[in-house]
Steps between C-alpha positions, in 0.01 A plus 500: 500500500763250397383246242613145563692362202352182356763237406490438120542123557296245697598182682480180294471692172732400212655756266785553253771744607842622391781458757705819516736461801636278777457580870793477742349165603527375139128512418375622161306830499206570270276812504126538446397868503815580704405225751791257564459122476786289636549166327738227616705339220422774245771704321515850345412498130252212533128500422326256733169376620460559873238404760450757778558334838487791745400867465638763737438878511777594256611172343407137434669161482442277199579142404677441173296305246588469134805689365373652178829666409816384682800717587820418310664494848279213624669166553353159588440480873681206667212414737177689567533428873814720514283799408206396722727470805714806435816290471570630148235757405708630206583161351293584186714811425824453301799543734660799320164679538484411871832682540368803306185501714706516819715785369180685394343446845781689671528769231125574511501544878793748485320686219177521702703649789644757248853374566730503200680173559648259245417130536736248338376181328421219745775245559340159436590131524626258234255243634205679667368188678599256778676783686349506851714361784217502754140376507227524762232263383160470671364154590127435493253209478324473164253220427623313806866521395793708634611733218770760443458787255419866489193711570282627223556878484287705741377182672599220734405223258804278451597398145706176517834558318811286476716691248515865607690618189688785672653292782826309493405140398675362812242687709202365304636146532548539880146628548346205317707249702410663830131522399495129415658409835238709685231317301654159588479582872147651469610832646209743495509823302414829668145634462478881508136503600512254793870565588543124528751279321877471527702615194451859385791554258815338367791738458810405301820704462775403256852644476576546132877527555529232767206266408410489869130448577270578794146366546269664756172335604269775627260343748189622678634441851787299650365153419621324185356146483744220411780752537796258513363291211446809288853629573651165395280484186596854394871425556465182296322675206723811520845353594682827428273705724705730731231638729158379611304732728153517652357851529210538744231740383180477704370847407153539344609762248680486167855487639707253298743423786485493880773623737622158624730268303582142608800331338397151386819392316821645362599866546290795613600691184634452147790680340510680165737735320437837331762734357780286649348538847362207704162523674330290765126486430254403769122438454413866576785664305417751225712390206422608144317223313674538160874449556602557137335839485590591858869486408429744216286721725748520787800539263323799350428644846868463596634642172259793501588580860856589375657371819846584626718365783427813713118473471266433790178327386163459669293207372144553618260203490816284483337160563763225538771733365495413132586850371694610811745212492555520125587873544713461814833403330478817285442757782620618838189386695142385440219550748194278446160536668187290489191468721501117482716363780554160331629679186757695702611182678551339158682810371748485792557127439553568130760767580692249711460228234664734245760632749368855451575724799403844364123446512274592793141371514224647722144389579279809467259686274713658231355847556571486878852364459592767242424770757716319762791465257469869410511591870809280541673693221488219241478666161476252210621591155254247350163377618353184340132417539320180393162554668183288490220588258372783723823690433693728738353653812478885480700534822779296342509749210521782755803327657667459161449870422654583841798262450560629141668189350659565159301218341189296578464170312133392490428134419124491446243221460208744453520778234210695660672544838838550330362803311329635813823474705717644220268805486558560874879460463508728196302761691770466769782586256590168335522437125463195275775535238534138389225300325290285733588136429216243509595135561256218435509305825160342439457392139142405390359737765438880497745562787825684434804600706718798418810692611487879527787726610424834661790742538514799726468827305777757511 
């Protein structure tokens, strides 16, 4: 008979613990009789008082109370709300240590998979704040007033915030001005429970190189009360605004954007520049949110790909063509594929904009298209992947192993799926000879991007 293990901690109890580690989500880890307690805002090396909030079968969550002994790596938090909302959950950790933590994250996962892979120090930022070029800010009614801010972590309680710390200040300023105009015209905020109310979110995009700005009002249905007056007021308060769009999202789920966009004023897109390449960015475009670090990330990917004029490149998950079009002048031909039709439309426009004629873009699932290209006799020397957090589909890996490119350049936003996919590629005959290079795309958060090169074994 199996004896049920009793948790050594109880809900609402307070205790003193030593913090010994950080999770991949940036939470402190303490142990009581080998039972893990996860504590937001706690750092390794600290002794803290903690109140147990929730007890699960194998772990518990605790709330940080008094810090009895502080870590030498602790710095003064800018604003407690940035931790509560998940905007900057690592703001209390000194920036050099954030970079070490991100390198350690990747190294540990490779070690656990028994893969002997070197991981280089994380490339950071000179100023690890005010970097985001895009914001999607929820709008809700609080105490009878329309507010913008961010949700408390693991909840849908909105915390009103005006200075978001990690966003470009032009974006924060635009959000406040739009919010105040919506208040002036008594526009209702969306209610998630009743599904009533007009404004769900305000999205702002800002081109760092061009200073062009787009504002998107995400509405619960087609109707926007006082539409013409609101358009004039926004144009008056934001005279340099390049694009004003209404996005209609009448779904009852958690989707941030709907499928329909209505141009209210200006252009249907903004323009920006990355690695000497121009890009048109529409409301739905995937475009990296940290342009300073993206240039470093993509430059690394291009350099590590060791491209030559005779190379044929496949860029899977190509989005609006950011990597494809930067590589195109250096190679014979680039083939890009993405499942999002709007992204491929944008990629084709961006190729024309930059007068690039050696890039072909296809709407399809990457794994399906790879098989088609293989059947058509297209054999790339280099494959570049920049997949979403879920990583690469196993059938895509099968296609890569069939095509046998000399190199695969993996741009990853999730170390766990990176290591899983690398294991499959190594089992298929590829090797990692160069150190994996982490790049800090998201300072003050636990997230990390990296570039890994896999080379076909002899």
